[in-house]
C-alpha positions as a Markdown table, in Angstrom:
| # | Residue | x | y | z |
|---|---|---|---|---|
| 1 | Met | 103.0 | -31.8 | 158.2 |
| 2 | Thr | 103.5 | -28.2 | 158.7 |
| 3 | Glu | 107.0 | -26.9 | 158.1 |
| 4 | Arg | 109.1 | -25.6 | 160.9 |
| 5 | Leu | 109.9 | -22.0 | 161.0 |
| 6 | Pro | 113.4 | -20.8 | 160.7 |
| 7 | Ala | 115.2 | -20.2 | 164.0 |
| 8 | Ala | 117.0 | -16.7 | 164.6 |
| 9 | Pro | 119.8 | -16.0 | 162.1 |
| 10 | Pro | 123.3 | -16.9 | 163.2 |
| 11 | Thr | 125.9 | -14.5 | 164.0 |
| 12 | Phe | 128.5 | -14.1 | 161.2 |
| 13 | Arg | 131.1 | -16.0 | 163.5 |
| 14 | Glu | 128.8 | -18.9 | 163.9 |
| 15 | Ala | 128.1 | -19.0 | 160.0 |
| 16 | Phe | 131.9 | -18.8 | 159.5 |
| 17 | Leu | 132.5 | -22.1 | 161.6 |
| 18 | Val | 129.7 | -24.1 | 160.0 |
| 19 | Trp | 130.8 | -23.0 | 156.5 |
| 20 | Leu | 134.4 | -24.3 | 157.3 |
| 21 | Lys | 133.1 | -27.5 | 158.8 |
| 22 | Ile | 131.0 | -28.0 | 155.5 |
| 23 | Gly | 134.2 | -27.2 | 153.5 |
| 24 | Phe | 136.2 | -30.0 | 155.2 |
| 25 | Leu | 133.2 | -32.5 | 155.3 |
| 26 | Ser | 131.8 | -32.1 | 151.7 |
| 27 | Phe | 132.8 | -35.5 | 150.3 |
| 28 | Gly | 130.6 | -37.4 | 147.8 |
| 29 | Gly | 129.9 | -35.2 | 144.9 |
| 30 | Pro | 126.9 | -32.7 | 144.5 |
| 31 | Ala | 124.3 | -35.1 | 145.9 |
| 32 | Gly | 126.2 | -35.6 | 149.2 |
| 33 | Gln | 127.4 | -32.1 | 149.5 |
| 34 | Ile | 123.7 | -30.7 | 149.2 |
| 35 | Ala | 122.4 | -33.5 | 151.5 |
| 36 | Leu | 125.1 | -32.5 | 154.2 |
| 37 | Met | 124.2 | -28.7 | 153.7 |
| 38 | His | 120.4 | -29.6 | 154.1 |
| 39 | Arg | 121.1 | -31.5 | 157.4 |
| 40 | Met | 123.3 | -28.8 | 158.8 |
| 41 | Leu | 121.4 | -25.6 | 157.6 |
| 42 | Val | 117.9 | -26.7 | 157.5 |
| 43 | Glu | 117.3 | -29.7 | 159.8 |
| 44 | Glu | 119.8 | -29.1 | 162.8 |
| 45 | Arg | 120.0 | -25.3 | 162.9 |
| 46 | Arg | 117.0 | -24.2 | 161.0 |
| 47 | Trp | 118.9 | -21.2 | 159.5 |
| 48 | Ile | 116.9 | -21.4 | 156.4 |
| 49 | Ser | 113.4 | -23.1 | 155.5 |
| 50 | Asp | 113.0 | -26.2 | 153.6 |
| 51 | Thr | 111.0 | -24.2 | 150.9 |
| 52 | Arg | 113.6 | -21.6 | 150.4 |
| 53 | Phe | 116.4 | -24.0 | 150.3 |
| 54 | Leu | 114.8 | -26.1 | 147.6 |
| 55 | His | 114.1 | -23.0 | 145.4 |
| 56 | Ala | 117.6 | -21.8 | 145.8 |
| 57 | Leu | 118.7 | -25.3 | 144.7 |
| 58 | Asn | 116.6 | -25.3 | 141.7 |
| 59 | Tyr | 117.9 | -21.9 | 140.4 |
| 60 | Cys | 121.4 | -23.2 | 141.2 |
| 61 | Met | 120.6 | -26.4 | 138.9 |
| 62 | Leu | 119.8 | -24.1 | 136.1 |
| 63 | Leu | 123.3 | -22.3 | 136.1 |
| 64 | Pro | 126.5 | -23.2 | 134.5 |
| 65 | Gly | 128.9 | -24.6 | 137.2 |
| 66 | Pro | 128.8 | -26.8 | 140.4 |
| 67 | Glu | 125.3 | -26.4 | 141.9 |
| 68 | Ala | 126.4 | -27.3 | 145.3 |
| 69 | Gln | 129.1 | -24.6 | 145.4 |
| 70 | Gln | 126.6 | -22.1 | 144.1 |
| 71 | Leu | 124.0 | -23.0 | 146.6 |
| 72 | Ala | 126.3 | -22.3 | 149.3 |
| 73 | Val | 126.8 | -19.0 | 148.1 |
| 74 | Tyr | 123.2 | -18.2 | 147.8 |
| 75 | Val | 122.5 | -19.4 | 151.1 |
| 76 | Gly | 125.4 | -17.5 | 152.8 |
| 77 | Trp | 124.1 | -14.6 | 150.8 |
| 78 | Leu | 120.6 | -14.7 | 152.1 |
| 79 | Leu | 122.2 | -15.2 | 155.8 |
| 80 | His | 124.8 | -12.4 | 155.6 |
| 81 | Lys | 124.5 | -10.4 | 152.3 |
| 82 | Thr | 127.6 | -10.2 | 150.0 |
| 83 | Trp | 130.1 | -11.1 | 152.7 |
| 84 | Gly | 128.3 | -14.0 | 153.6 |
| 85 | Gly | 128.2 | -15.3 | 150.1 |
| 86 | Leu | 131.9 | -14.8 | 149.5 |
| 87 | Val | 132.7 | -16.6 | 152.7 |
| 88 | Ala | 130.6 | -19.6 | 152.2 |
| 89 | Gly | 131.6 | -20.0 | 148.6 |
| 90 | Leu | 135.1 | -19.8 | 149.4 |
| 91 | Leu | 135.3 | -22.0 | 152.2 |
| 92 | Phe | 133.5 | -24.5 | 150.1 |
| 93 | Ile | 136.4 | -24.4 | 147.8 |
| 94 | Leu | 139.3 | -23.8 | 149.5 |
| 95 | Pro | 140.0 | -27.2 | 151.3 |
| 96 | Gly | 139.6 | -29.2 | 148.2 |
| 97 | Phe | 141.6 | -26.9 | 146.2 |
| 98 | Val | 144.7 | -26.9 | 148.5 |
| 99 | Leu | 144.4 | -30.9 | 148.7 |
| 100 | Met | 144.1 | -31.2 | 144.9 |
| 101 | Thr | 147.1 | -29.0 | 144.2 |
| 102 | Gly | 149.2 | -31.0 | 146.7 |
| 103 | Ile | 148.0 | -34.3 | 145.2 |
| 104 | Ala | 148.8 | -33.3 | 141.6 |
| 105 | Thr | 152.1 | -32.3 | 142.9 |
| 106 | Leu | 152.9 | -35.7 | 144.3 |
| 107 | Tyr | 151.6 | -37.3 | 141.1 |
| 108 | Val | 153.9 | -35.4 | 138.8 |
| 109 | Leu | 157.0 | -36.1 | 141.4 |
| 110 | Phe | 156.0 | -39.8 | 142.0 |
| 111 | Gly | 153.6 | -40.8 | 139.5 |
| 112 | Glu | 155.6 | -43.2 | 137.8 |
| 113 | Leu | 156.5 | -45.1 | 141.1 |
| 114 | Ser | 154.5 | -48.6 | 141.2 |
| 115 | Trp | 153.1 | -47.6 | 144.5 |
| 116 | Met | 151.5 | -44.5 | 143.3 |
| 117 | Gln | 150.3 | -46.2 | 140.2 |
| 118 | Gly | 148.6 | -48.8 | 142.3 |
| 119 | Leu | 146.7 | -46.4 | 144.5 |
| 120 | Leu | 145.4 | -44.4 | 141.3 |
| 121 | Phe | 144.6 | -47.8 | 139.5 |
| 122 | Gly | 142.5 | -48.8 | 142.7 |
| 123 | Met | 140.7 | -45.6 | 143.1 |
| 124 | Gln | 139.8 | -45.2 | 139.4 |
| 125 | Ala | 138.1 | -48.7 | 139.4 |
| 126 | Ala | 136.0 | -47.5 | 142.4 |
| 127 | Thr | 135.2 | -44.3 | 140.5 |
| 128 | Leu | 133.2 | -46.3 | 138.1 |
| 129 | Ala | 130.8 | -47.5 | 140.9 |
| 130 | Ile | 130.5 | -43.8 | 142.3 |
| 131 | Val | 129.4 | -42.6 | 138.7 |
| 132 | Val | 127.0 | -45.6 | 138.1 |
| 133 | Glu | 125.5 | -44.7 | 141.6 |
| 134 | Ala | 124.9 | -41.1 | 140.6 |
| 135 | Val | 123.2 | -42.2 | 137.5 |
| 136 | Ile | 120.8 | -44.3 | 139.7 |
| 137 | Arg | 120.3 | -41.7 | 142.2 |
| 138 | Val | 119.6 | -38.5 | 139.9 |
| 139 | Gly | 117.3 | -40.9 | 137.7 |
| 140 | Lys | 115.2 | -42.0 | 140.5 |
| 141 | Arg | 114.9 | -38.4 | 141.6 |
| 142 | Ala | 114.4 | -36.9 | 138.2 |
| 143 | Leu | 112.7 | -39.5 | 135.9 |
| 144 | Lys | 108.9 | -39.6 | 137.2 |
| 145 | Asn | 107.1 | -40.6 | 133.8 |
| 146 | Arg | 107.7 | -41.9 | 130.4 |
| 147 | Ala | 108.1 | -38.5 | 128.8 |
| 148 | Leu | 111.1 | -37.7 | 131.1 |
| 149 | Tyr | 112.8 | -41.3 | 130.6 |
| 150 | Ala | 112.2 | -40.6 | 126.6 |
| 151 | Leu | 114.0 | -37.1 | 127.3 |
| 152 | Ala | 116.9 | -38.7 | 129.1 |
| 153 | Ala | 117.5 | -41.3 | 126.5 |
| 154 | Thr | 117.5 | -38.8 | 123.7 |
| 155 | Ala | 120.1 | -36.7 | 125.5 |
| 156 | Phe | 122.3 | -39.8 | 125.9 |
| 157 | Val | 122.1 | -41.0 | 122.4 |
| 158 | Ala | 122.6 | -37.4 | 121.2 |
| 159 | Ile | 126.1 | -36.9 | 123.1 |
| 160 | Phe | 127.1 | -40.4 | 123.0 |
| 161 | Ala | 126.6 | -41.4 | 119.4 |
| 162 | Phe | 126.6 | -38.0 | 117.7 |
| 163 | Gly | 128.7 | -35.9 | 119.9 |
| 164 | Ala | 126.1 | -33.3 | 120.3 |
| 165 | Pro | 127.3 | -30.0 | 122.3 |
| 166 | Phe | 126.0 | -30.1 | 125.8 |
| 167 | Pro | 125.1 | -26.6 | 125.8 |
| 168 | Leu | 122.4 | -27.5 | 122.9 |
| 169 | Ile | 121.1 | -30.4 | 124.7 |
| 170 | Val | 120.5 | -28.3 | 127.7 |
| 171 | Leu | 118.8 | -25.5 | 125.7 |
| 172 | Ala | 116.6 | -28.0 | 123.9 |
| 173 | Ala | 115.6 | -29.8 | 127.2 |
| 174 | Gly | 114.8 | -26.3 | 128.7 |
| 175 | Ala | 112.6 | -25.4 | 125.6 |
| 176 | Ile | 110.6 | -29.1 | 125.8 |
| 177 | Gly | 110.1 | -28.2 | 129.7 |
| 178 | Leu | 108.7 | -24.9 | 128.9 |
| 179 | Leu | 106.5 | -26.4 | 126.1 |
| 180 | Gly | 105.4 | -29.0 | 128.5 |
| 181 | Ala | 104.3 | -26.4 | 131.1 |
| 182 | Lys | 102.0 | -25.0 | 128.6 |
| 183 | Phe | 100.5 | -28.3 | 127.0 |
| 184 | Arg | 101.1 | -31.1 | 129.5 |
| 185 | Pro | 102.0 | -29.5 | 133.0 |
| 186 | Ala | 101.5 | -32.6 | 134.9 |
| 187 | Leu | 104.4 | -34.3 | 133.2 |
| 188 | Phe | 106.9 | -31.5 | 133.8 |
| 189 | Lys | 106.1 | -30.7 | 137.4 |
| 190 | Pro | 108.8 | -31.4 | 140.0 |
| 191 | Ala | 108.3 | -34.5 | 142.1 |
| 192 | Ser | 109.2 | -32.3 | 145.3 |
| 193 | Ser | 106.7 | -29.7 | 144.4 |
| 194 | Thr | 103.4 | -29.7 | 146.4 |
| 195 | Ser | 101.9 | -26.4 | 145.3 |
| 196 | Asp | 102.7 | -24.0 | 142.5 |
| 197 | Glu | 102.2 | -21.1 | 145.1 |
| 198 | Ala | 105.1 | -19.3 | 146.5 |
| 199 | Asp | 105.3 | -19.4 | 150.2 |
| 200 | Asp | 104.8 | -16.8 | 152.4 |
| 201 | Glu | 108.3 | -16.1 | 154.0 |
| 202 | Pro | 109.3 | -12.7 | 153.4 |
| 203 | Val | 112.2 | -11.5 | 151.3 |
| 204 | Pro | 115.2 | -9.9 | 153.2 |
| 205 | Glu | 115.7 | -6.2 | 152.6 |
| 206 | His | 119.1 | -6.8 | 151.2 |
| 207 | Ala | 117.7 | -9.6 | 148.6 |
| 208 | Arg | 115.6 | -7.1 | 147.0 |
| 209 | Pro | 116.9 | -5.9 | 143.5 |
| 210 | Arg | 118.7 | -2.5 | 143.4 |
| 211 | Ala | 120.0 | -1.3 | 140.1 |
| 212 | Ser | 123.2 | 0.6 | 141.6 |
| 213 | Trp | 124.4 | -2.7 | 143.6 |
| 214 | Leu | 123.7 | -5.0 | 140.7 |
| 215 | Leu | 125.8 | -2.7 | 138.4 |
| 216 | Ala | 128.5 | -2.6 | 141.0 |
| 217 | Val | 128.8 | -6.5 | 141.3 |
| 218 | Leu | 128.5 | -6.7 | 137.5 |
| 219 | Val | 131.5 | -4.5 | 136.9 |
| 220 | Ile | 133.6 | -5.9 | 139.8 |
| 221 | Gly | 132.8 | -9.5 | 138.8 |
| 222 | Leu | 133.7 | -9.1 | 135.3 |
| 223 | Val | 136.9 | -7.3 | 136.0 |
| 224 | Leu | 138.1 | -10.0 | 138.3 |
| 225 | Trp | 137.0 | -12.7 | 135.9 |
| 226 | Ser | 138.4 | -11.3 | 132.5 |
| 227 | Leu | 141.6 | -9.4 | 133.7 |
| 228 | Pro | 143.7 | -12.4 | 134.0 |
| 229 | Val | 142.5 | -13.8 | 130.7 |
| 230 | Ala | 143.2 | -10.3 | 129.1 |
| 231 | Leu | 146.6 | -9.8 | 130.5 |
| 232 | Leu | 147.7 | -13.2 | 129.2 |
| 233 | Leu | 146.3 | -12.6 | 125.9 |
| 234 | Ile | 148.2 | -9.4 | 125.5 |
| 235 | Phe | 151.5 | -10.6 | 127.1 |
| 236 | Ala | 151.6 | -14.3 | 126.3 |
| 237 | Gly | 149.7 | -14.9 | 123.3 |
| 238 | Pro | 146.8 | -17.0 | 122.3 |
| 239 | His | 148.9 | -20.4 | 122.3 |
| 240 | Asn | 150.6 | -20.0 | 125.7 |
| 241 | Val | 149.3 | -22.9 | 128.0 |
| 242 | Phe | 148.3 | -20.4 | 130.7 |
| 243 | Thr | 146.2 | -18.4 | 128.0 |
| 244 | Glu | 144.6 | -21.5 | 126.8 |
| 245 | Glu | 143.6 | -22.8 | 130.1 |
| 246 | Ser | 142.3 | -19.5 | 131.1 |
| 247 | Val | 140.2 | -19.1 | 128.0 |
| 248 | Phe | 138.9 | -22.7 | 128.1 |
| 249 | Phe | 137.8 | -22.7 | 131.7 |
| 250 | Ser | 136.3 | -19.4 | 131.4 |
| 251 | Lys | 134.3 | -20.8 | 128.4 |
| 252 | Met | 133.5 | -23.6 | 130.5 |
| 253 | Ala | 132.1 | -21.5 | 133.3 |
| 254 | Val | 129.6 | -20.3 | 130.8 |
| 255 | Val | 128.3 | -23.2 | 128.9 |
| 256 | Thr | 128.4 | -26.2 | 131.4 |
| 257 | Phe | 125.2 | -26.5 | 132.7 |
| 258 | Gly | 123.6 | -29.5 | 134.8 |
| 259 | Gly | 126.2 | -30.1 | 137.6 |
| 260 | Ala | 129.4 | -31.5 | 138.2 |
| 261 | Tyr | 128.9 | -34.8 | 136.5 |
| 262 | Ala | 127.7 | -33.3 | 133.3 |
| 263 | Val | 130.5 | -30.5 | 133.2 |
| 264 | Leu | 132.9 | -33.6 | 133.3 |
| 265 | Ala | 131.7 | -34.7 | 129.9 |
| 266 | Tyr | 132.5 | -31.4 | 128.4 |
| 267 | Met | 136.0 | -30.9 | 130.3 |
| 268 | Thr | 137.1 | -34.4 | 129.2 |
| 269 | Gln | 136.2 | -33.9 | 125.7 |
| 270 | Gln | 138.4 | -30.6 | 125.4 |
| 271 | Ala | 141.3 | -31.2 | 128.0 |
| 272 | Val | 141.9 | -34.8 | 126.5 |
| 273 | Asp | 140.9 | -34.9 | 123.0 |
| 274 | His | 141.5 | -31.2 | 122.0 |
| 275 | Tyr | 144.2 | -29.9 | 124.0 |
| 276 | Ala | 145.9 | -33.3 | 125.0 |
| 277 | Trp | 146.9 | -31.5 | 128.6 |
| 278 | Leu | 146.5 | -35.2 | 129.8 |
| 279 | Ser | 145.6 | -38.8 | 128.8 |
| 280 | Pro | 142.1 | -40.4 | 129.1 |
| 281 | Arg | 143.5 | -42.6 | 131.9 |
| 282 | Glu | 144.7 | -39.7 | 133.9 |
| 283 | Met | 141.5 | -38.0 | 133.5 |
| 284 | Val | 139.8 | -41.0 | 135.2 |
| 285 | Gln | 142.6 | -40.8 | 137.9 |
| 286 | Gly | 141.7 | -37.0 | 138.4 |
| 287 | Leu | 138.3 | -37.8 | 139.1 |
| 288 | Ala | 139.2 | -40.5 | 141.6 |
| 289 | Leu | 141.5 | -38.1 | 143.4 |
| 290 | Ala | 138.7 | -35.5 | 143.4 |
| 291 | Glu | 136.3 | -38.0 | 144.9 |
| 292 | Thr | 138.6 | -38.3 | 147.7 |
| 293 | Thr | 139.1 | -34.7 | 148.8 |
| 294 | Pro | 136.0 | -32.3 | 149.9 |
| 295 | Gly | 134.7 | -29.6 | 147.8 |
| 296 | Pro | 133.0 | -29.6 | 144.4 |
| 297 | Leu | 133.8 | -32.5 | 142.3 |
| 298 | Ile | 134.8 | -30.4 | 139.2 |
| 299 | Leu | 137.8 | -29.4 | 141.4 |
| 300 | Val | 139.4 | -32.2 | 139.1 |
| 301 | Leu | 139.9 | -29.0 | 137.0 |
| 302 | Thr | 142.7 | -28.1 | 139.3 |
| 303 | Tyr | 144.4 | -31.2 | 138.5 |
| 304 | Val | 143.8 | -30.7 | 134.9 |
| 305 | Gly | 145.1 | -27.2 | 135.0 |
| 306 | Tyr | 148.2 | -28.3 | 137.0 |
| 307 | Leu | 149.2 | -31.0 | 134.6 |
| 308 | Gly | 148.5 | -29.1 | 131.4 |
| 309 | Ala | 150.9 | -26.2 | 132.6 |
| 310 | His | 153.5 | -28.6 | 134.3 |
| 311 | Arg | 154.1 | -30.0 | 130.9 |
| 312 | Ala | 154.3 | -26.9 | 128.9 |
| 313 | Pro | 155.9 | -24.4 | 131.6 |
| 314 | Ala | 156.7 | -21.7 | 129.2 |
| 315 | Gly | 160.1 | -21.2 | 130.8 |
| 316 | Leu | 159.0 | -21.3 | 134.3 |
| 317 | Asp | 159.9 | -24.0 | 136.9 |
| 318 | Pro | 157.5 | -26.9 | 136.0 |
| 319 | Ile | 156.0 | -27.1 | 139.8 |
| 320 | Phe | 155.6 | -23.6 | 139.9 |
| 321 | Ala | 153.9 | -23.5 | 136.5 |
| 322 | Gly | 151.6 | -26.4 | 137.4 |
| 323 | Val | 150.4 | -24.4 | 140.6 |
| 324 | Leu | 150.0 | -21.2 | 138.7 |
| 325 | Gly | 148.1 | -23.2 | 136.2 |
| 326 | Ala | 145.8 | -24.9 | 138.9 |
| 327 | Thr | 145.2 | -21.6 | 140.6 |
| 328 | Leu | 144.4 | -19.8 | 137.1 |
| 329 | Ser | 142.0 | -22.5 | 136.2 |
| 330 | Thr | 140.5 | -22.6 | 139.5 |
| 331 | Trp | 139.9 | -18.8 | 139.6 |
| 332 | Val | 138.5 | -18.4 | 136.0 |
| 333 | Thr | 135.9 | -21.1 | 136.8 |
| 334 | Phe | 134.8 | -20.2 | 140.2 |
| 335 | Val | 134.7 | -16.3 | 140.0 |
| 336 | Pro | 131.6 | -16.5 | 137.5 |
| 337 | Cys | 129.7 | -18.8 | 140.1 |
| 338 | Phe | 129.8 | -15.9 | 142.5 |
| 339 | Leu | 128.8 | -13.4 | 139.7 |
| 340 | Trp | 125.7 | -15.6 | 138.8 |
| 341 | Ile | 124.2 | -15.8 | 142.4 |
| 342 | Phe | 124.8 | -12.3 | 143.3 |
| 343 | Leu | 123.1 | -10.9 | 140.0 |
| 344 | Gly | 120.2 | -13.3 | 139.8 |
| 345 | Ala | 119.3 | -14.4 | 143.2 |
| 346 | Pro | 117.6 | -11.1 | 144.0 |
| 347 | Tyr | 115.3 | -11.6 | 141.2 |
| 348 | Ile | 115.0 | -15.5 | 141.8 |
| 349 | Glu | 113.9 | -14.8 | 145.3 |
| 350 | Arg | 110.8 | -13.1 | 143.7 |
| 351 | Leu | 110.0 | -16.2 | 141.6 |
| 352 | Arg | 109.6 | -19.0 | 144.3 |
| 353 | Gly | 106.8 | -21.2 | 143.0 |
| 354 | Asn | 106.8 | -20.1 | 139.4 |
| 355 | Arg | 105.7 | -23.0 | 137.4 |
| 356 | Trp | 107.5 | -22.0 | 134.1 |
| 357 | Leu | 111.0 | -22.1 | 136.0 |
| 358 | Ser | 110.2 | -25.4 | 137.5 |
| 359 | Ala | 109.2 | -27.0 | 134.2 |
| 360 | Ala | 112.3 | -25.9 | 132.3 |
| 361 | Leu | 114.5 | -27.3 | 135.4 |
| 362 | Thr | 112.5 | -30.7 | 135.2 |
| 363 | Gly | 113.4 | -30.8 | 131.6 |
| 364 | Ile | 117.0 | -30.1 | 132.1 |
| 365 | Thr | 117.3 | -32.4 | 135.0 |
| 366 | Ala | 116.0 | -35.4 | 132.7 |
| 367 | Ala | 118.8 | -34.5 | 130.1 |
| 368 | Val | 121.4 | -34.5 | 132.6 |
| 369 | Val | 120.5 | -38.0 | 133.5 |
| 370 | Gly | 121.3 | -38.9 | 130.0 |
| 371 | Val | 124.3 | -37.0 | 130.2 |
| 372 | Ile | 125.5 | -38.6 | 133.3 |
| 373 | Leu | 124.8 | -42.1 | 131.9 |
| 374 | Asn | 127.3 | -41.1 | 128.9 |
| 375 | Leu | 130.0 | -40.1 | 131.3 |
| 376 | Ser | 129.6 | -43.5 | 133.3 |
| 377 | Val | 130.0 | -45.3 | 129.9 |
| 378 | Trp | 132.9 | -43.3 | 128.8 |
| 379 | Phe | 134.6 | -44.1 | 132.3 |
| 380 | Ala | 133.7 | -47.7 | 132.3 |
| 381 | Leu | 135.4 | -48.1 | 128.7 |
| 382 | His | 138.7 | -46.3 | 129.8 |
| 383 | Val | 138.6 | -48.1 | 133.3 |
| 384 | Leu | 138.0 | -51.6 | 131.9 |
| 385 | Phe | 139.9 | -51.6 | 128.9 |
| 386 | Arg | 143.6 | -50.6 | 128.1 |
| 387 | Asp | 142.9 | -49.5 | 124.7 |
| 388 | Val | 139.7 | -47.6 | 123.5 |
| 389 | Arg | 139.5 | -46.2 | 119.7 |
| 390 | Gln | 136.9 | -43.7 | 118.5 |
| 391 | Trp | 135.1 | -45.1 | 115.5 |
| 392 | His | 133.4 | -42.9 | 113.0 |
| 393 | Gly | 130.8 | -43.6 | 110.3 |
| 394 | Tyr | 127.4 | -43.1 | 109.2 |
| 395 | Gly | 127.4 | -39.8 | 111.1 |
| 396 | Leu | 128.3 | -41.4 | 114.2 |
| 397 | Ser | 131.2 | -41.2 | 116.6 |
| 398 | Leu | 131.5 | -44.0 | 119.0 |
| 399 | Pro | 134.3 | -45.1 | 121.5 |
| 400 | Leu | 134.9 | -48.7 | 121.0 |
| 401 | Pro | 137.2 | -51.0 | 123.1 |
| 402 | Val | 140.0 | -53.0 | 121.5 |
| 403 | Pro | 139.3 | -56.7 | 121.7 |
| 404 | Gly | 141.8 | -58.3 | 124.1 |
| 405 | Ser | 142.5 | -55.2 | 126.1 |
| 406 | Leu | 140.2 | -55.9 | 129.0 |
| 407 | Asp | 141.7 | -55.4 | 132.4 |
| 408 | Leu | 140.4 | -58.4 | 134.6 |
| 409 | Leu | 141.8 | -56.8 | 138.0 |
| 410 | Ala | 139.9 | -53.5 | 136.9 |
| 411 | Leu | 136.8 | -55.4 | 136.4 |
| 412 | Leu | 136.9 | -57.2 | 139.6 |
| 413 | Leu | 137.6 | -54.1 | 141.6 |
| 414 | Gly | 134.8 | -52.3 | 139.6 |
| 415 | Ala | 132.2 | -54.9 | 140.2 |
| 416 | Gly | 133.3 | -55.3 | 143.9 |
| 417 | Ala | 133.0 | -51.6 | 144.3 |
| 418 | Met | 129.5 | -51.4 | 142.8 |
| 419 | Leu | 128.2 | -54.4 | 145.0 |
| 420 | Ala | 129.6 | -52.5 | 148.1 |
| 421 | Met | 128.0 | -49.2 | 147.3 |
| 422 | Leu | 124.8 | -50.3 | 145.7 |
| 423 | Arg | 123.9 | -53.4 | 147.4 |
| 424 | Phe | 125.5 | -53.2 | 151.0 |
| 425 | His | 125.6 | -49.2 | 151.3 |
| 426 | Val | 129.3 | -49.0 | 152.0 |
| 427 | Gly | 130.5 | -45.4 | 152.4 |
| 428 | Leu | 132.4 | -43.8 | 149.6 |
| 429 | Ile | 135.5 | -42.9 | 151.4 |
| 430 | Arg | 135.8 | -46.7 | 152.8 |
| 431 | Thr | 135.1 | -48.0 | 149.3 |
| 432 | Leu | 137.8 | -45.8 | 147.7 |
| 433 | Leu | 140.1 | -46.6 | 150.4 |
| 434 | Val | 139.7 | -50.5 | 150.0 |
| 435 | Cys | 140.1 | -50.4 | 146.4 |
| 436 | Ala | 143.3 | -48.1 | 146.7 |
| 437 | Ala | 144.7 | -50.7 | 149.2 |
| 438 | Ile | 144.1 | -53.5 | 146.6 |
| 439 | Gly | 145.5 | -51.7 | 143.8 |
| 440 | Leu | 148.5 | -50.8 | 145.9 |
| 441 | Ala | 149.0 | -54.5 | 146.9 |
| 442 | Ser | 148.4 | -55.6 | 143.4 |
| 443 | Arg | 151.5 | -53.4 | 142.1 |
| 444 | Leu | 153.7 | -54.3 | 145.0 |
| 445 | Ile | 153.4 | -58.1 | 144.2 |
| 446 | Gly | 153.9 | -57.4 | 140.7 |
| 447 | Phe | 150.3 | -58.6 | 139.6 |
């Protein structure tokens, strides 16, 4: 079937309204957000071709950070240059950021009340089904042969049993993909690929690399990203909570490849175990809250940054400190996302159909399936059991539940949510609301 040609480019106002709509409707994690953009931008309005949309997505999946938000920046940039990319990316984030900041404020004010605990309990049980569904969804798309299954399994064992750093897993998977492109190219060809040839759609004039423009983007982007971090290091010192958050989330923006679910594994490891900004159960609750709001799933970092700063306000009002921590954490995480697109997209536009890039992406995506599986197991343990201990021995580091700490209501809610979503295809928001209502009722009746 011949691909339909793109329609006439939209006006800036038309694009602004559509990006605003996407920003408020982008529920369901990266897969749902990408599907929403594909339907609205490719199928309904034909502002961009399917070939170019998928090529942009492939590049965004290779980058650290949230691929759906970066895809919005990329498409906005293709349509309306730099301002188009800025507007698309900001509107994709803004509704979720405002809601997550408000929710975090409500949590610190009312989180100890039984009704709030009940809502969070029900939502975190439903989150288990959401993450399991993500493993299945991504796995079906990415794992098309035994070699990719083996790569996913190896990644899972490496991060779950040995605590291997995620960046190392990504680099190794990308290298394996490149080797596969040379020696077994059929195994590392993306399932969606029908040809190794680039399409004939012309490259817009503004998408051609220009050294002066790229240098200006690099300088401005680095200043916007690093200036808050440098000022905090100089005037607040390295052990101030705002400095720690800005440094950590800046580092996360660089090393967290593989999309939102993969990022969470690294964020959880550091925010919970190393910095102790919040408890494992609060981390699960934060993910459940992020699932109920639009925007990138990793906006859970807004919640993490809020709680960390609220509990160590450094002489500031705790609520103000929380809002400042949330804003700072979000800023240093997402500024680099714009930078990666504006710097790399002009060159990536010249690489459409390149088999080496596609093979590296295929290897990384397979490894990400293993990382997402690790995340689902981690969540399952902390949702279903009240007490989980880390066991060390023989070179292994394994989370093990304490016998007798199984939460039967959480087990029933999690199983019910899985049945609803996986068997009967009940929507994400409906499942979360029902589980939250059951959790609320359980607390009100003292169950």
